[in-house]
N, C-alpha and C positions, 0 to 999 in steps of 0.2 A: 684394588683401591686406587692406584695411580691412573688407570684407564677411566674411571668414573670422574675423577678430578679433571682430567684432561678433556673429557666430553663436556663437562660443565663449563670449563673455561672457553672452549671453542664455541659453544652455543651462546654464551654471554657475549663474546667478542662479535659474533655474527649479528646478534640482536642489536648491539651497540652501533655497529657499522650501518645497519638498516635504519635506525632511528636518526643517526647523524645525516645520512643521505636524505631522509625525509625532511629533516629540519633545514638542510640547505635548500631544498626545493621550495619550502615554505618561505624562507627568507628571500629567495629570488622572486617568488610571486608577490610578496609584500613590497619589494622594491619596485616592481613593475606596475603596481596598482595605480599610481597617478598617471602613468602613460596610457594604461587601458581606459581609464576614466576620460582622459582628454580625447583619445580617439573615438570613444563612444559618443561623447558630446559632439564632436566634429561630424560624425556620421548622422546623428539625429538632427543636427542643425541643417545639414545640406539635403537630407531627404525630407524634411518637413516643408521645405518650399515647394516640392513637387506635389505634395498632398493638398496644397491649398488651391487647387484648380476649381474655379467656380463653375457649378453645373447650372444650367438653365433648363427649365421645364421639369417634367416628371414623366414617369413611365406611361401614364394615361395619355399625355399629349403625344409622346413618341408613337404610341400604338394607333392613334388617330391619324397621324400623318403617314404611317407606314402600314397599311392594312395587310 
């Protein structure tokens, strides 16, 4: 009987440690969420300027110039 109680206590302690570690990782992720949003906005703002390259002509005009 003592072995069963010991196994139950050890198992519950291992599960509690697992959930505490998961909770700590969750809290760290929540704390870093504003930093991630700021970096994401920074990257999108700076890569958006590169996408705004004006293209002239079309494929049809290009194929007529380069047979």
